[in-house]
N, C-alpha and C positions, 0 to 999 in steps of 0.2 A: 463219596467225597469226605475228606478229613475235616474235622471240626476246627474252627479258628481257635487260636490260643488266647486265653485271657490271663494276663499277668495281673496279680493282685498284691497290693501293698497290704500290710496288716495294721500297723499303728497309725491312727488317724483315719483309717478307712474301715476296717472291720472291728478294731478295738479303739476305744476312746479313753482319754485320761480324764478322770473325774475325781477331784479332790485328792490327787496324789495316787489314786488307785486306777488300775486299768479295768475296764468293763466292756462287754460286747456292745457294739453299736446297736440301737434298737431295731434296725432293719437288716442287720447282717445275716441272720439265719434265713430270712425270706429271700434276700438277695442271692445267696449261694444256692438255695433250693431252686430258684428260677433260672439260674445260669448253668448249673452243673451238667445238664444233659445236652446243652447246645455248644458248650465251649470246653476245650481242654484247659483245665485250671493249672496255673503255675504261680507259686508264691515268690514274689520278688520284693523282699523286705530286708530291712537292716537288722531284724531279729536274727538270733542264731538259729540254726536249722532245727534243733530240738524244740525250741520255743514255737517256731512256726508250725512244726508238725503237730504239736499239742493243740494249737488253735484250730488247725485244719481238722484234726480228729474230733475236737469239741463240736465243730460245725458239721461234722459228718461228711466231709469231702475228701476225695483222694486227689491231692494236688502235689505236683512235683515242686521241690524247692530249687530255686535258681540262684546260685551265689553270684555276687558281683563285687568288683573292686571299688571301694568307696571313692578313691581318687579319680576313677573314671566315670562314676555315676552308674545308676541302675540301667540306663539305656544301653550301656556297653554290653549287657548280657541279653538283650532282646535279640531274637532271631528275625532280622528284617526281611529275610527271604520267605518267611511264612506269614500267612494271614494272622494278624494279632490285634488285640486291644489291650489297653493298660489303664487300670483304675488306681489312682494314687492321689494323695493329698498334698504332696510337697516335692514334685520333681525339681531337681536343681537346674541352674542355667545351662550346664553342659548337657543335661538330658534333653532340655527343650531345643537346644541347638542341634543335637543329633537327630531328634525327631524331624526338625525342619529340613535338615540336610537330606534326610532319607524320604522327604515328602510324605511324612506320616503323622504330622501334627494332629490331624483329626482323629487319630486312633487313641489319643490320650483322653480319658474321661476323668476330668478333675473332680475332686471331692473336697468339701469343706471339712476340715479336721475337727471342728466342734460337733459335727453331726454324723460324720462317717457316711457310709453308703446309705442312700435313701431311695424312695420310689422314683424320684427324678433322676438319680444316677442310673438306675435300671432302665428307665425309659430312654435316656440319652444313649446308653450302650446299645440297646436293641434297635433304636432308630438308625444309629450310625452303621451298625452291622447290616441292617436291611438295605440301606442306601448303597453300601459297598457291594452287596450281593446283586442288587439291581444293575449297577454299573458293569458288573462282570457277567451279567446274563444268567445268574444262578437263582434268581428269585422265582 
């Protein structure tokens, strides 16, 4: 069976702005360490590809970069025909509407941009994944 996809934002999720500087969220490394074997990681971020690749390399993950058109929102680049989850701190209204239209609102795992990913983020992601696996008889 193929792994579900995990779309990851970077700014406000894995990186936090502190005093005008960007620094790694305290739980970011632990988060990616715990999800890398269970999910196919994809970067869905407003950062340019080379910046996103540098962050992924720093975290030691092999994650594909997924470009999106700002006017259409990040959800325009999500593959809704595949099992996916999305961790983001600031989806726009069009993203939320698209998720709702696709009946996938529960696949968005929201993050507080002042904290980034946390243990609670990981727990929510894994619990949602387990719930979906159980519904599909994969548990």
